[in-house]
C-alpha positions in Angstrom: -33.6 -9.7 12.2 -30.1 -7.9 12.4 -27.9 -8.3 9.8 -24.6 -9.9 10.8 -21.0 -8.5 10.1 -20.2 -11.2 7.3 -23.8 -10.0 5.6 -22.6 -6.3 5.8 -19.5 -6.9 4.4 -20.4 -8.7 1.6 -18.5 -10.6 -0.9 -16.5 -7.8 -1.9 -15.3 -6.9 -5.2 -12.0 -6.8 -7.4 -9.8 -3.8 -5.7 -9.4 -0.8 -7.7 -6.5 1.7 -7.2 -7.8 5.2 -5.7 -6.8 7.4 -8.5 -9.7 9.4 -9.0 -8.8 12.4 -6.4 -5.0 12.1 -7.5 -3.1 15.7 -7.6 -1.5 14.3 -11.2 1.1 12.4 -12.6 4.9 12.9 -11.1 7.3 13.0 -13.8 11.1 14.3 -14.6 12.5 17.1 -16.2 15.8 16.9 -18.8 17.4 20.3 -18.3 16.0 23.0 -16.3 16.3 24.4 -12.8 13.3 25.1 -10.4 12.2 26.1 -7.0 9.9 23.8 -4.4 7.0 26.2 -3.7 5.0 23.3 -1.7 4.8 20.0 -0.4 1.4 18.2 -1.4 -0.5 15.2 -0.1 -1.7 12.7 -3.0 -4.7 10.9 -2.0 -4.1 8.5 -4.9 -0.1 7.2 -3.6 1.6 7.2 -0.5 4.4 9.1 -0.8 3.8 13.1 -1.1 4.7 15.2 -3.9 6.7 18.1 -4.6 5.4 21.3 -6.6 8.4 22.6 -8.5 8.1 25.7 -10.3 10.3 26.4 -13.6 10.1 29.4 -16.0 8.1 28.9 -19.2 10.5 28.3 -22.3 8.3 30.0 -24.7 6.1 32.5 -22.6 6.8 35.1 -20.0 5.5 33.1 -17.5 6.1 30.3 -15.0 4.9 26.5 -14.9 4.9 24.1 -12.0 5.8 20.4 -12.4 4.8 17.6 -10.1 8.2 15.5 -8.6 8.2 12.5 -6.3 9.2 13.9 -3.0 12.7 12.6 -1.5 13.6 12.9 1.9 14.9 15.8 3.2 13.4 17.7 0.7 11.8 21.2 1.8 10.2 24.2 0.4 12.6 27.0 -1.2 15.0 24.3 -2.3 16.5 24.8 -5.6 16.3 21.7 -8.3 18.7 21.4 -10.8 17.8 18.9 -13.8 21.0 18.4 -16.0 23.7 16.4 -16.7 26.1 18.4 -14.8 23.9 19.0 -12.0 25.3 18.8 -8.2 24.6 15.5 -6.5 22.4 16.5 -3.9 18.9 15.0 -2.9 16.1 15.8 -5.1 18.1 16.5 -8.2 17.2 14.6 -11.5 20.4 13.2 -13.1 21.5 10.8 -15.5 22.3 7.4 -13.5 25.6 7.4 -15.7 27.0 10.4 -14.0 26.1 9.0 -10.7 28.9 7.1 -8.8 28.3 3.6 -8.2 26.3 2.9 -5.0 24.3 6.1 -5.0 21.0 5.7 -3.4 18.2 7.0 -6.0 14.4 6.9 -6.4 12.0 7.6 -9.3 14.2 5.8 -11.7 13.5 5.4 -15.3 13.0 1.8 -16.9 13.6 3.3 -20.2 15.3 6.3 -21.5 12.5 9.3 -21.3 9.8 7.4 -19.5 9.7 10.2 -16.7 10.4 7.8 -14.2 8.7 4.5 -13.2 10.8 2.5 -10.4 11.4 3.0 -6.5 8.4 5.6 -6.5 6.6 4.0 -3.1 7.3 5.9 0.2 10.5 4.6 1.7 11.6 3.0 -1.4 14.9 3.6 -3.4 17.5 1.8 -5.7 21.0 1.6 -5.8 23.2 2.5 -8.7 25.2 0.1 -10.7 25.4 1.5 -13.9 23.0 2.9 -16.6 22.1 5.6 -18.8 18.4 6.4 -17.3 17.6 9.4 -15.1 16.7 9.1 -11.6 16.4 11.5 -8.6 19.0 11.4 -5.9 17.8 10.2 -2.3 15.0 8.0 -0.6 11.3 8.8 -1.4 9.7 10.6 1.1 6.7 9.3 3.7 8.1 6.2 5.0 7.2 4.6 8.4 3.4 5.6 7.7 2.7 2.0 8.1 3.7 2.4 11.9 -0.1 2.2 13.1 -1.1 -0.5 10.8 0.2 -3.3 13.2 -0.9 -1.3 16.6 -3.8 -1.9 18.4 -4.8 1.6 18.9 -8.4 2.1 18.7 -9.2 -1.1 16.8 -9.4 -3.6 20.0 -13.0 -3.9 20.8 -15.1 -6.6 23.0 -15.9 -9.6 20.5 -19.4 -11.2 21.3 -19.4 -14.8 20.4 -21.8 -16.2 17.9 -23.7 -18.6 20.2 -24.1 -16.1 22.8 -26.0 -13.6 20.6 -29.8 -14.1 19.8 -31.1 -15.9 17.3 -31.8 -13.1 14.8 -28.4 -12.3 15.0 -26.4 -14.9 14.2 -27.1 -18.2 12.6 -25.1 -20.1 15.7 -27.6 -18.8 18.1 -30.7 -20.3 19.3 -32.2 -22.7 22.1 -31.8 -22.4 25.7 -28.2 -23.2 26.2 -25.0 -22.2 24.3 -24.4 -24.7 21.7 -23.9 -24.3 17.9 -26.4 -27.0 16.8 -25.1 -27.5 13.7 -21.7 -28.1 11.9 -19.2 -25.0 12.3 -17.6 -25.7 8.9 -18.6 -23.8 5.8 -17.3 -24.3 2.5 -15.2 -21.1 0.6 -17.6 -20.2 -1.7 -20.5 -19.9 0.4 -22.5 -16.7 0.4 -21.3 -13.9 2.6 -24.5 -14.2 4.8 -23.6 -17.8 5.7 -20.1 -17.7 5.6 -19.4 -17.6 9.4 -17.5 -20.2 11.4 -14.8 -22.4 10.6 -14.4 -21.3 7.0 -12.9 -24.2 4.4 -11.3 -25.8 7.5 -9.3 -29.0 6.8 -10.2 -30.5 10.5 -12.0 -29.3 13.5 -9.9 -31.1 15.8 -13.1 -33.3 17.2 -12.5 -37.1 17.1 -15.7 -38.7 16.8 -16.3 -42.5 17.2 -14.5 -45.5 18.8 -10.9 -46.5 17.9 -10.5 -50.2 17.8 -7.2 -51.7 18.5 -6.1 -55.1 17.2 -3.7 -57.1 19.1 -1.2 -59.0 17.0 -0.8 -62.6 17.8 2.6 -63.6 18.3 
């Protein structure tokens, strides 16, 4: 017979982050200046990455670093990484040099860990006081969950189980639409049997008669 949706979905497995096709680790640079050459879409994260090209300190060539892209950062923008860098979006600075209330992202949890906090798209932190480094601005890519709660192409007719053929669903069979069995099922059932009212506390169906005893005065 036909495999029902619950059987095709299966029991599932433990979620594992999709980091196989990542572009690389995002980091911060202590003292240097470079130029943004490209804005990259990373499959392993929601926020885009900024490819910043710096001069090599030991050889006559250039090297690239990946930064978490802040909002309004663009190709061709200069990125300054130092204690005396201007307070512009995309520049990594020590948090102690920023005024209180500055919106930052890609914040270091410990000095020198190259950014651990506020790295998701649309995330940011507010400076109170610290000696760690962070990037000025808000992480780019916010608003990507706009279509997550929209109908879009996901609204399709849903056929009832009792209206299907016996080979297509456990609830079908017979000459009229009736389940013919309890529609409740326990939580630990297999994927093919887990249909109907899963782990229901009640079905709102009252059975039997209710006896009322009148008290004698």
